N, C-alpha and C positions, 0 to 999 in steps of 0.2 A: 567366113573364118572367123571373124571377130565373133560372131555369134557362139561358135564351138569354144573358143578361148575362154569364155566367160565362163560357159558351163562346167569347162575343166577345173577354173579357178575355184567357182562356188562348188564344187565336190569336194576339190582338196581342204577348203576353208570348212565345209561342215565335216569332213572326217577328224581334222584337228580340234575342231570345237567340241564335237559330240564325245571326243573322250571315252570310247568304247560303248557308244548307246546301242550299237547291234551287235555288240562282242556279249554272248550272253552264255552261261554255263548251263549243263546240261540238267542241272538240279533245279535251275532258274525254270526250264522250259517244263520239266515235268510239273513244278509247283504251279506255274501258270495253266498249265492243260487239265490240270484237277480243278482250278478255280473255274474255268470255261464248263467243264462237265458236270460241276457242282451247279452251275448258273444255267443248265441247258444249252450252253452252246458248243453242239458239238463240234462243228466243223472246226471252230477255235480250238477244241481239245485235240482234234486229229493233228492239225497244223502244227501246233506245240509240240507234242508228243514224236512226230515224225523229225522234228528240229532237234529235239533232243537224242533220238537215236541218231541223225549226223553228226550231233557234236559228241555223242561216246555211245560206240557200238555196244558198250557192254551193258546197257541199261534194255537193250532189244528184247531180251527175254522177259522181263519184268512187267515190259509196259504192253505187252502182246495183247494178255487177256483183256486191259484196259482199252487198248485200240479197238481189239473186236466187241466190246461193248458199244464203244463210240460209234463205230459205222453201223451197227444193228439198230443204235437208236435213231440216227439220222436217217439211216434207209428206213424205218417207221415213218418217219415226218414225212419223207417224200411219197411215201404210199398213201398218208393219209391225203394229201395235196395232189394226188393221182400223178405225180412224176413217176411214174413206172422203171423207165428206163433208170433213171438216177437211184430209184430204189434197188431195181435189181443189181446195180452195180457196187452198191455199197454193201449190200447182203453178200454178195461175190467176195468182198475185201472181208467180211466180216469171218466168211465160212473159211477164206484162207489161212485167217490165223486160228480160228477155231473150228477145226473140221467136224468135229463132234456134236454140235448145237444143232438138236434137231429142230429146234422152234425156229432158230432162223432159216433152216433150209424149207420148213414148210411154209414161211414168212416169204421166203423169195418165190417159191412155186405159186403161191397167191399172187405177188405179183405180177409174174409172167403170164398167168390165166388173165389178170385184168388187163394186162396190156394188148394182149391179144383181142379181147373182146374190144377193146377201145381202137384197134387199128381195124376190126371188121365195120364196126358203125362209128365212126368219128363223130361228134358231135359238131353240129355247122355255129361257128361263131361269128356274130354279127361285123360287118366289116366296116369300119368308120372311115368315110372320105371326106377329107378337108376340102372346103369350098374354092375353086380356083381363083384368085384375084380378077380382075378386068382387065383387058390390054392397058388402057389408060391407065389403070392403079399400079402397075407395074415399075418401080423405081427405075430411074433412068441413070445412064453412065453419066459421071460428072467428069467434066475434063479440067486437068490441073490447070492451073494458072501459072505463065510463063514466069522465071523469076527474072529480076532486073539484070541485063546486058548479058543474057543467055537465051537461046533460041528455043522457045517453049514447043513441047511437044505434048498433045493431050493425051494421055496415057489413062485409058479408063480400067477402073477396077470394079470387079463385082463385088456384091457387099457380103455374098456368102463365103468367096474365097478369103475374104480380109478376117470375115467373123471366124472361121475356123483356124487361121493362123494366129489371132488374137487368144482365142480360147486354150490353143496347147500353149502357148506362151505363159499365159496366166497361170495355168497348172503347175507348168516346170517352175516358176517362179515360187507358185506357193508352196511346192514341196520341199525346196532348199530352204525357202525362209522358215520353216516348220523345224527342221533338220538343224539348222544354225540356232534357232531358238531353244531346242530342246537341248543340245550342246551348251550354250550360255546357261542356260538354269541349272542345268548338271552340276557345270563349273561354281556357279554360284553358292550353291547348296554343300559343295565339299569345300569351299573357302570357311562357309559359317561352321560348319561343323569343327574343322581345325582351329576354328578361333574359339569355339565355345570349351575345347578340352584342352587348350592352351591356357586359358582364362581358369579352367576349374584347378589344373594341375599349379598355377601361381597359388591361387587361393588356399592350397592344400599344404603349403610350405610354410613353417611358422617363422617367423623374424628370429634373427640370430640370438638377439638380447632376451628373448623370452624365457621365463623362468618355469614355466608349466604350465598346462592348461588350468582353464578356468574350472570352479569347482563343479561337477557333470550334476545335473539335476535327473532326477526321479520321473520315471513315466507315472504321469496324473493318472492314465487308466488302467493301472493296474489291481486295484482290488474293484471288486463289484461296485457299481453305482450305489444301490443303499446305502452299504458298508463304507462306502468313501464319505459319505455325506456324514454318516455317525463320527467317523473318524475325525473329520475337520470340526466337528463340534465339541470334542473331546468325549463323546459318550463311549467309551472303549468298550465296558461291560454290555451293553446292548449290541454294538458291532460284533462281540466275540460270540453273543447268545444267536445273532443272526446267521452267523457262518456254522454255529453249532447243530442249526434246523438241518442244513442242507445234508442230502445221502451221500451225495459224494464232492470233495472237493479238488480245484484244478490249482494250477500253479499260482493264479490271481488269489484265489483264497487264501493257501497258505501264504503268500505274500502278505497280505492284510494282515494274519495271524502276529506274522512276524512284527508289522509294524506296531499293533496294538500291544503285544508284550513288550515291546523295549519302551514304547511311551509309558507304560503301566509299571516298568522296573520288573517285570517279572522276567529276568534273565535267564533263569532256569529254563521255562518254558522257551524262551526266546531261541535257545540253544537246540532245544529238540525241533523246533520247527525249522531252523535252518539245517538239521540234519536230515530231518524229513523232504525240504526242498530239493540238496543234493540227491537223494534218491529218486524225485520224481524227476528231475532234470534228466536222468540215465534212464528212467521207463518211459517217459515221455518224449522222445528224440524229435518228433514233428512239432511239439507244442514249443512255441516261442515266446521269449520274455526280454527283459531288457534288463542289462547288467548294470546298468546305471542307477536303477531302484535300491540294490544293497550298498552303495558308496557311501551317501549322507548317513544310513544308518550306522554303518561301520564307524564313520566320525563321531556320531553322539555316543557309541559305546565306549570308544576309546576314551571320549572326555569324559564320562562317568564310570573310569577304572575298570572296563570291563574287557582287558585288551585281549583275552583268550577270543571271545566271542566276537569282537571286532576283528581280529585275524579269519574266523570262519567266515563272516561275512564277505570281505575282501576275497577269499579264497572261491565262494559263489559268483561273485562279480567276475573274476577271471576265468572260471569255468565257463560261464554263460557265454561270455565273449569269443572264447575258444571253440566252445561249441557251435555258435551261431555266426559269428562274425566272420570276415573274409580280408585276409592280410594285403590281399591284390585291390579288392575295391574300396576299401577305408584302414589303409596303413595307419593311418593317423588316429583311430580309435586306440590299435594296440600300442603305439608308440606315447601317446598322452596317458594311459592307463599303467602302462610299465615307468613312465617317469613318475608318475603320483605314488606308485608303489616304492620306488627306488627313494623318492624323500622323505616317505612315511615310514620308511624303515624295514618295509616288506621285502625286504632282498630275495629272498626265494621265487615270490611270486614274480618280481622285477625279472628275474632271471628266465623265467618261463617264458613269459611274455616277447621279451627281447629274443631270444632265440627261435621263437616260432616266427618272429617276423623277420628275421636273416635268413631262416630256413626256406619260407614259401611266397618270399615277395623280393623284391629288387631293394637294394639299399634305398633306405627312405631318407634316414636323417643320420645321426651318430651313433645307432643304436651298436653298433659293431664295438666300439669304443666303450660304452657303458658296459656292457656285457663283459668284457675283458676286465674291466676296472672293479666290477661288482664279482667276479669271480677270483680275483684275487685278494680280496677281504674276505673270502671266506675261511673259517676257522680252520679248516684244512689245506688250504692254499689251492693252488691250481684249478682244476675244471671239477672237482669233486665237493659237492654240497656236503654238511656238517651231516653226521650219521645219526642214523633213528634212536630216538630216546631210547635208554636202557633203564627198566624199572630194577629198583634192588630188591633184595631179599626181604623177605617178612621174615618174624620169628618161626611161624609155623613152617617155613621153607621145608626143611627137614622131614617133616612128617607127611607135607604133601607128594615131597619127591618119592617118598616110600611108598608112598600108595600107587604111584606110576611104575615103580620097579616091581613090585608084588601083584602087579595086575588088579589088584583091587577095584572097586567100581570108584571111577573119579568122577562122573556126573555130580555138578553140585559143587565140585571145587572151586575156588575164587583164585586166578592168578593175577600176580601184583594188586590186590586188594580193587580190582577192576573188572577181569573177565572170567564170569562165572560158565564153566563148560556144562553145554547143554546136552550133546549127544555127538556119533561118531558119524563124520562124512565120507570118510575112505581112507585108503591109503596110497601114498604116491612111493617114488624110487627111493627117497632119501626120509620121509616121515609118515606119521598118521597124522589125520587131519582131522579137527573136532569143531563142532559149532558152538559157539559161544556167545554170550550176551554182555555187551558193553554197558555195565553200569553207570559211566559217567555221561555218555551221551545217548544212552537207551536205544541201542540199535546192535542188529546183528553183527557178530564178527567171526572169520574163519582163523582157529588155531592151529600151526602145525607142530608136533613135537619130534625129535630127531631119533629114529631106530637107534635101539640100544646097542646093537651089533655095530651101528656105525660110527657110533660115540668112541668105541675102541680105537679106532684108526684117527689119529691125531690129523691126517692129513684132512679125512672127510669133516672132522669137525670144524677145523676150521674152515673147509669149504662152504660147511652149513652157516655157519657165522656171515662169512662174505658174503652169501645168498640176500640177506637184508640190507647190507649196505649198498650194494648192487641195484637192487629192486627199489630201494627208498629213493635214489636219485631219479627215477624214471616217473615222471609225472604226466599221464596221456589217458585221454578218455578211454582210450580202447587196451590199456594195460592195468590188471589187477594189481593196486598197491600195496606196499605193505606199511603198515600204523606203528609199528615198532618190534624191541626184543624184550622178553623176559626172561631172565635166569632165575631158577627156583629149584632148590634139591638136587643140586647139579644137575638138571636138565636145562635143556634151552628149547625156548618155545619162541616162534614166530608169529606176529597178529596180523592178518591179511586182511583186506576189504570182505565183506562177505558178496557172494555173488549167487542172485535169485533164480538160477536158470538151469541148463543143461550142457553136456558137454557135447562138442560138435560130432564126436564119434559113436555118440549114443544117437543122435541124429542121423548119423547115417546106417547105423545099427537097424534103426527101426525101418527109415524110410529107403533106403539101399540106395539110392539116388536122388539128387536134388536139381531142381530147373536151373538151368544158366544164369535166371536173373538172379534167384537167391545165392548161387555162389559167388555172383558180381558183388552182390550187396555185403555178404560174409568177408569176401576178400580186401572190398576197399576199407574196411578196419582193418583187418591183420596186417595189411601191408603198410597202412600208415602208422601202426603201432611198430612195427618191423623197422621201418626207415627211422623212424625217431629215436629208437634205441641204438640203431647204427650210427646216426648221429652224435648220441653220447658213449659211442665207443664200446656198445655192449652188444655181443651174441649171444643169441639162444640157441643154444647147440641140440636142444630135443625139442624143435617145432613139430607138433603133430596135431591131429584131431582131438586128441584127448587132453590136450593142453590150451584149445580155445573152448571158452564157455560162450554161451549164446542168452544174452538176456533180452527178454522184450521182443521176441521173436528172433529176428537175425542180427542183433547188436552183437557183434563179438568183443571179447575179451582176452586177450593172451596173459596167461599164466602160466607159472613153476621156471622162474627163470633160476632154478638152483644150478642149472649147468651152464650158466652164462660166462661168457671171459671178456675180460677188457682186450681192447685191440690192441696190439703193439707191432707198428710198421706193417699195416694191414693184414697181418699173418701172426697165428697164435701155434704154438706145439704145447700137448698137452703131454704135461710130467706125468711119468711113472705109469701109465696106461695107453692103450694102442687105439684107442677110440673112445667117445660118449657119445651118448644120445640111443635113439632108435634103429636099429640096423635098416629097416623099412624106408625110412625117411631120410637117410644120411646120404650125404652127397660122397661120391668116391674118394675125394679128398680125406675126410673124416675116418675111414676105414684106415686110414696111414696116419692117423693122429695129427692130421691139419686140421684147423677151424677157420675159417675166413668169412669175411660177410656174404661171401657169393654163395657160401653151404647154406644160409637159409634161404635164398632164392630156390636152391634145388630142391630145399623142402616145401616151399610152394607150391612149385611144380607137382609135387608127389601130391600135397593134399588136395589139389584142385582137379587133379587125374581119379582121384578117390572119389570126392565129391559128384563128379559127373556120372562115373561110369559105376561107383560101388566096388570096384577092385582095385587092386594096387598094381603099376605099372610092370613092379620087379617081385615077384613072389618066390623065389629060391636063389640060390648060388647070387647074391647079391652083390658083391663086390666084383665079380667076373660079367656081370650081364650090364652092368651099371658102366664100365668103362667101354662096353661094346655097342652101348644103347641099344641093349636087345630087347625091347619090348613092343608089343602091339600099339598102336595109335587109339586115341581115346575114340575117334569116328568108327573104328572098327567095331567097337563095341557098341557105340551109340549114335547110329548111322545119322541121325536127325540132328545132330549139332550142326550148326554153320561150318563152313569151310574156313579155312584159316586157324582155325583153334587148336589144330595138331601143331600149327609151327608155333604158335605161343609155347604151348608146352615142353616141345621138342627142345627150344631154345633154353628152355629153363632146367632141361635136365641133361645141358652137355656136360662130359664127362671133363672136358677142360672149363675151369672158372672163369676164365678171362673171357668165353664165348657165351657165356649167360648175360640176363640182363644186368646193366650196371648198380640197379637200387630195387628196391621192392617198389617203389611209384613206378619205374617203368614198367616193370612187370604188370602192374594192375592197369597202365595206361595204355597198354597192347590188349589186355582182357576187355577192358570197358567198352571197345569199340565195337564189339559183337553184340 
């Protein structure tokens, strides 16, 4: 009894220390089976995959073809070893999982035939008979000596029985020792991992009296090796010549040019290079760079009186960190850079970084307090940044305005002494869009002029001006930003960032349907832009594929916030009109003149449906069918889409706003799992 009590105690101790050694998830068993299969251990693969099925029956259908292959492979090995019965058994198991496999059926026939031949003429194997020990050599029983004060009875024990008992006890002891050892090691590893994480968290916290971050150092590996050496030696002209001989330039080359131009005092070229880097950051989203490269250059420019260039370089640093950084993995980088901008007078950049840190990560330090204080210091007060710059009219303004009114050739006209009109890009709901050349920054821009028939409406005219003020405070990598407002000759122009790409609607018209992978990539940026705008209390009331531009493949940029609206008490009624937006993409409440942030979630669902199927969920009787959810599921149009995708779109298209996804990021989180 004592022996069994010890076994029970050891089992309990092993289970306690192991801490879940044997409790493995189905995914772990599947992964182990895959490793076994790759290494040729088909028995291990079969065992682990059967354990995965036992842990989660839902994976049985997915693992069936792999199990069939594993059984077939192991059966082939048994056949080569002439173990035909085992081979036939494995081939039968494989055929049960994959009845249509002709090769396996043929292999089974061969194994069966070979087994019959083996039974007909079995080979005679040599029999090894160990020599028997002589009678005198056999060990004799040993009598136990009687103990003191007791009657001793000599009980003989055979060595064979004693050896068997010792062997089983040793094996059982080793097994439990191994289990306990594994549990102890696992516990130690968990403790070490907890200690490392705790130490890292402590190291990430700044001391309370810290006045700010140390001056960040630029990467020394930014320029090419040869150019870097020339720059360090002060041979700037030679370094510039080396770069000029290259056929194509990457971000490192442009960064080297930026350093060279600033060191040589050629600030005009430095501004142009900084603008080119800003464009390259958009075009080459996968190419990484270091935001710390631009900070000492900005400091040097500020010391030399080039405050505009210094601001441009600080913007580049913030853009790179927002694009490549992670607030969850490195919140200190965001906090330190925002604090540096705050102390340096770069209020708008500090606000952007603080807001990003608050929205996407847990509270790191006092960023919420700092953000509130900065917003209180803004010229317009509250949480609205200063309005975009307004360029005053020139003497020739009336003459230029007359050219617009008479419809004469406007190309070549210079607006605000800066933007030269080059061509016509198209016409939107509120104005005509022209391509322009920014003479100051030597780059393209887009200029929108309001329709003359809309200008007669004072409310529409005010809405057009309000568009710039709303968009100007939206600074996000996936939103087309506004550069400013120009008033000339009684006309109002908006200057936007130029987007060298095509609209999503044009892509859908051309390709009809988009792969799910492309849809997810596009929706990732669109949802990020919409969620950011909602955080700034702005709604895009006309979200649709024609207002989504694609740059550099599938990089999305949301534009035309002309129908945007400030959120008031999470709901806004449109004055003097029943609805705004495009009916096919509007939420049911928009038909009644109500706009909420959930209205944009509805539009996202319609856009996703159209991207996947090339069709609209509602093509007529919009208001009635939307309220009844009378539409065909997307899987009915595209049967090969994964199951469950209908449920995501169905939730986004709920007639009741409160039943939709709570935010655009929640919508994308549900989509990205497919």
